[in-house]
FIKEDO-982501 format. One record per residue: residue in one letter; x, y, z of N, C-alpha, C in turn. Coordinates in pm, whole numbers, padded with zeros to 5 digits. Atoms other than C-alpha are relative to their C-alpha. Example, Ala and Ser with C-alpha at 12.3 -4.5 7.8 and 13.67 -1.06 7.14 Angstrom:
FIKEDO-982501
+------+--------+--------+--------+--------+--------+--------+--------+--------+--------+
! resn !   n_xx !   n_yy !   n_zz !  ca_xx !  ca_yy !  ca_zz !   c_xx !   c_yy !   c_zz !
+------+--------+--------+--------+--------+--------+--------+--------+--------+--------+
!    a !  00089 ! -00119 !  00000 !  01230 ! -00450 !  00780 !  00090 !  00120 !  00000 !
!    s ! -00082 ! -00119 ! -00006 !  01367 ! -00106 !  00714 ! -00077 !  00109 !  00073 !
+------+--------+--------+--------+--------+--------+--------+--------+--------+--------+
This chain:
FIKEDO-982501
+------+--------+--------+--------+--------+--------+--------+--------+--------+--------+
! resn !   n_xx !   n_yy !   n_zz !  ca_xx !  ca_yy !  ca_zz !   c_xx !   c_yy !   c_zz !
+------+--------+--------+--------+--------+--------+--------+--------+--------+--------+
!    m ! -00023 ! -00083 ! -00105 !  02349 ! -02022 !  00626 ! -00104 !  00115 !  00013 !
!    s !  00080 ! -00092 ! -00011 !  02114 ! -01766 !  00773 !  00040 !  00134 ! -00020 !
!    l ! -00041 ! -00148 !  00042 !  02105 ! -01395 !  00710 !  00073 !  00047 !  00112 !
!    r ! -00055 ! -00032 ! -00109 !  02225 ! -01345 !  01067 !  00158 ! -00022 ! -00026 !
!    a ! -00152 !  00039 !  00030 !  02575 ! -01516 !  00949 !  00044 !  00071 ! -00100 !
!    g ! -00081 ! -00104 !  00114 !  02616 ! -01277 !  00659 !  00000 ! -00054 ! -00123 !
!    k !  00013 !  00039 !  00109 !  02540 ! -01499 !  00384 ! -00125 !  00009 ! -00073 !
!    v !  00115 ! -00029 !  00065 !  02291 ! -01439 !  00113 ! -00062 ! -00139 ! -00073 !
!    n !  00096 !  00128 !  00056 !  02013 ! -01699 !  00047 ! -00041 !  00003 ! -00101 !
!    p !  00056 ! -00032 !  00144 !  01930 ! -01762 ! -00303 ! -00148 ! -00004 !  00005 !
!    l !  00138 ! -00004 ! -00015 !  01568 ! -01831 ! -00212 ! -00063 !  00130 !  00024 !
!    n !  00034 ! -00160 ! -00026 !  01554 ! -01453 ! -00062 !  00003 !  00059 ! -00142 !
!    v ! -00018 ! -00098 !  00098 !  01690 ! -01307 ! -00368 ! -00091 ! -00030 ! -00100 !
!    l !  00111 !  00058 !  00108 !  01436 ! -01519 ! -00603 ! -00129 !  00037 !  00061 !
!    g !  00136 ! -00011 ! -00070 !  01150 ! -01433 ! -00359 ! -00100 ! -00124 !  00005 !
!    l !  00065 !  00131 !  00001 !  01078 ! -01817 ! -00330 ! -00006 ! -00064 !  00127 !
!    r ! -00011 !  00048 ! -00106 !  01139 ! -01859 !  00041 ! -00114 ! -00022 !  00073 !
!    r !  00129 !  00013 ! -00065 !  00794 ! -01785 !  00202 ! -00110 ! -00032 ! -00105 !
!    v !  00100 !  00042 !  00091 !  00533 ! -01978 !  00031 ! -00131 !  00064 !  00034 !
!    q !  00118 ! -00070 !  00000 !  00186 ! -01832 ! -00021 ! -00130 ! -00103 !  00050 !
!    f !  00106 !  00112 ! -00028 !  00010 ! -02183 !  00059 !  00059 ! -00097 !  00089 !
!    p ! -00073 !  00111 ! -00105 !  00045 ! -02451 !  00325 !  00012 ! -00092 ! -00085 !
!    a ! -00030 !  00122 !  00076 !  00211 ! -02725 !  00121 ! -00031 ! -00127 !  00100 !
!    h !  00006 !  00109 ! -00057 !  00135 ! -03086 !  00205 !  00102 ! -00061 !  00065 !
!    h ! -00132 !  00066 ! -00044 !  00485 ! -03191 !  00258 !  00071 !  00084 !  00134 !
!    f ! -00055 ! -00065 ! -00105 !  00567 ! -02923 !  00521 ! -00042 ! -00068 !  00129 !
!    h !  00023 !  00047 ! -00138 !  00582 ! -02972 !  00886 ! -00061 !  00128 !  00087 !
!    y !  00062 ! -00119 ! -00070 !  00350 ! -02758 !  01106 ! -00029 !  00007 !  00135 !
!    t !  00014 ! -00029 ! -00148 !  00294 ! -02609 !  01444 ! -00097 !  00113 !  00001 !
!    n !  00101 ! -00071 ! -00016 !  00009 ! -02403 !  01556 !  00009 !  00090 !  00136 !
!    h !  00017 ! -00103 ! -00103 ! -00020 ! -02074 !  01772 ! -00117 !  00049 !  00012 !
!    y !  00140 ! -00015 ! -00006 ! -00357 ! -02056 !  01915 ! -00051 !  00134 !  00007 !
!    k !  00049 ! -00148 !  00015 ! -00406 ! -01686 !  01846 !  00059 !  00040 ! -00129 !
!    y ! -00024 ! -00052 !  00115 ! -00393 ! -01497 !  01519 ! -00007 !  00149 !  00011 !
!    s !  00006 ! -00156 !  00015 ! -00305 ! -01138 !  01453 !  00112 !  00033 ! -00095 !
!    p ! -00100 ! -00041 !  00097 ! -00112 ! -00950 !  01189 !  00128 !  00030 !  00054 !
!    f ! -00130 ! -00034 ! -00092 !  00141 ! -00843 !  01463 !  00084 ! -00153 !  00009 !
!    i ! -00051 !  00136 ! -00029 !  00210 ! -01223 !  01537 !  00075 ! -00033 ! -00133 !
!    v ! -00057 !  00042 !  00146 !  00261 ! -01292 !  01161 !  00115 !  00072 ! -00034 !
!    k ! -00098 ! -00092 !  00033 !  00498 ! -00997 !  01117 !  00129 ! -00042 !  00085 !
!    t ! -00121 !  00011 ! -00086 !  00719 ! -01061 !  01418 !  00064 ! -00143 ! -00059 !
!    v ! -00031 !  00152 !  00023 !  00728 ! -01451 !  01338 !  00085 ! -00007 ! -00110 !
!    n ! -00057 ! -00017 !  00118 !  00817 ! -01372 !  00985 !  00121 !  00057 !  00001 !
!    q ! -00139 ! -00081 ! -00016 !  01098 ! -01134 !  01064 !  00119 ! -00109 !  00073 !
!    w ! -00094 !  00099 ! -00077 !  01248 ! -01407 !  01301 !  00051 ! -00108 ! -00084 !
!    i ! -00032 !  00099 !  00083 !  01235 ! -01678 !  01063 !  00071 !  00048 ! -00124 !
!    y ! -00105 ! -00050 !  00089 !  01396 ! -01480 !  00795 !  00129 !  00036 !  00026 !
!    n ! -00122 ! -00046 ! -00053 !  01664 ! -01370 !  00988 !  00093 ! -00123 !  00061 !
!    n ! -00073 !  00081 ! -00075 !  01734 ! -01694 !  01172 !  00000 ! -00133 ! -00050 !
!    m !  00021 !  00117 !  00058 !  01641 ! -01979 !  00936 !  00054 !  00010 ! -00146 !
!    n ! -00053 !  00006 !  00156 !  01743 ! -02090 !  00552 ! -00119 ! -00059 ! -00068 !
!    g !  00086 !  00061 !  00079 !  01462 ! -02315 !  00418 ! -00132 !  00086 ! -00033 !
!    r !  00134 ! -00068 !  00019 !  01120 ! -02240 !  00277 ! -00081 ! -00017 !  00115 !
!    y !  00070 !  00020 ! -00110 !  00852 ! -02193 !  00525 ! -00146 !  00086 ! -00042 !
!    f !  00125 ! -00060 ! -00002 !  00479 ! -02075 !  00539 ! -00055 !  00048 !  00136 !
!    i !  00065 ! -00051 ! -00122 !  00303 ! -01858 !  00785 ! -00121 !  00059 ! -00038 !
!    g !  00118 ! -00036 !  00055 ! -00055 ! -01780 !  00778 ! -00100 ! -00031 !  00097 !
!    q !  00148 !  00037 ! -00073 ! -00415 ! -01798 !  00913 ! -00039 ! -00127 ! -00010 !
!    g !  00084 !  00111 !  00016 ! -00583 ! -02109 !  00978 ! -00124 ! -00004 !  00074 !
!    i !  00128 ! -00010 ! -00079 ! -00900 ! -02225 !  01146 !  00021 ! -00150 !  00072 !
!    e !  00024 !  00103 ! -00093 ! -00951 ! -02478 !  01422 ! -00111 ! -00029 !  00078 !
!    l !  00140 !  00014 ! -00084 ! -01249 ! -02635 !  01597 !  00062 ! -00044 !  00151 !
!    a ! -00047 !  00008 ! -00149 ! -01203 ! -02600 !  01966 ! -00131 !  00025 !  00099 !
!    e !  00125 ! -00012 ! -00081 ! -01503 ! -02673 !  02221 ! -00121 !  00047 ! -00073 !
!    n !  00106 ! -00032 !  00084 ! -01742 ! -02654 !  01940 ! -00032 !  00149 ! -00077 !
!    q !  00011 ! -00164 !  00070 ! -01644 ! -02303 !  01807 !  00132 ! -00020 ! -00079 !
!    f ! -00101 ! -00010 !  00088 ! -01428 ! -02222 !  01516 !  00122 !  00118 !  00053 !
!    i ! -00081 ! -00085 ! -00047 ! -01108 ! -02038 !  01636 !  00116 !  00034 ! -00109 !
!    y ! -00114 ! -00025 !  00102 ! -00839 ! -01860 !  01418 !  00138 ! -00012 !  00061 !
!    i ! -00111 !  00030 ! -00051 ! -00496 ! -01985 !  01462 !  00112 !  00065 ! -00112 !
!    t ! -00117 ! -00034 !  00092 ! -00150 ! -01884 !  01338 !  00066 ! -00134 ! -00038 !
!    k ! -00042 !  00147 !  00056 ! -00024 ! -02187 !  01117 !  00139 !  00033 ! -00056 !
!    i ! -00135 ! -00055 !  00042 !  00352 ! -02181 !  01081 !  00063 ! -00147 ! -00052 !
!    g ! -00033 !  00127 !  00047 !  00505 ! -02462 !  00876 !  00134 !  00016 ! -00081 !
!    f ! -00130 ! -00002 !  00067 !  00863 ! -02544 !  00737 !  00016 ! -00136 ! -00095 !
!    e ! -00026 !  00108 !  00089 !  00996 ! -02771 !  00466 !  00071 ! -00105 !  00066 !
!    q ! -00095 !  00089 ! -00059 !  01257 ! -02907 !  00672 ! -00041 ! -00020 !  00151 !
!    e !  00049 !  00028 ! -00147 !  01159 ! -03081 !  01005 !  00086 !  00039 !  00096 !
!    k ! -00114 ! -00047 ! -00088 !  01489 ! -02983 !  01160 ! -00034 !  00147 !  00032 !
!    e !  00058 ! -00140 ! -00029 !  01380 ! -02611 !  01121 ! -00122 !  00025 !  00084 !
!    l !  00119 ! -00004 ! -00085 !  01058 ! -02677 !  01288 !  00028 ! -00006 !  00156 !
!    s ! -00065 !  00036 ! -00156 !  01240 ! -02843 !  01587 !  00062 !  00126 !  00064 !
!    y ! -00077 ! -00105 ! -00055 !  01479 ! -02544 !  01612 ! -00104 !  00134 !  00043 !
!    f !  00105 ! -00089 ! -00037 !  01176 ! -02298 !  01587 ! -00062 ! -00014 !  00126 !
!    r !  00076 !  00037 ! -00131 !  00991 ! -02458 !  01866 !  00094 !  00022 !  00118 !
!    l ! -00081 ! -00004 ! -00100 !  01290 ! -02463 !  02092 !  00049 !  00142 !  00013 !
!    a ! -00062 ! -00151 ! -00012 !  01430 ! -02108 !  02002 ! -00089 !  00120 ! -00004 !
!    y !  00112 ! -00109 !  00000 !  01128 ! -01902 !  01945 ! -00102 !  00020 !  00109 !
!    t !  00097 ! -00016 ! -00127 !  00916 ! -01754 !  02238 ! -00094 !  00089 ! -00040 !
!    f !  00124 ! -00081 !  00024 !  00570 ! -01609 !  02156 ! -00001 !  00110 !  00135 !
!    e !  00006 ! -00096 ! -00104 !  00537 ! -01280 !  02356 ! -00137 ! -00017 !  00073 !
!    s !  00128 !  00006 ! -00080 !  00267 ! -01272 !  02631 ! -00114 !  00064 ! -00066 !
!    d !  00103 ! -00041 !  00079 ! -00057 ! -01233 !  02498 ! -00104 !  00073 !  00116 !
+------+--------+--------+--------+--------+--------+--------+--------+--------+--------+
């Protein structure tokens, strides 16, 4: 259950929920802009609405012969990635 439902998540208590590296077995989506504000707001939303382990951080992608910084968001469970894509809307940039 998510924090919003009032249940304590053991991964939160142990500090193991947000991983510091992009694990290979996670399922990822990218947001083509990076800023600390985006990371903070997405992190807070995931913390309150999801249950499993996740990664959020900076990534680099090649677009039109230029490297751009992206926000890389990954979830251990594919169903949480699907829910995130459907439920979360990025604010207008």
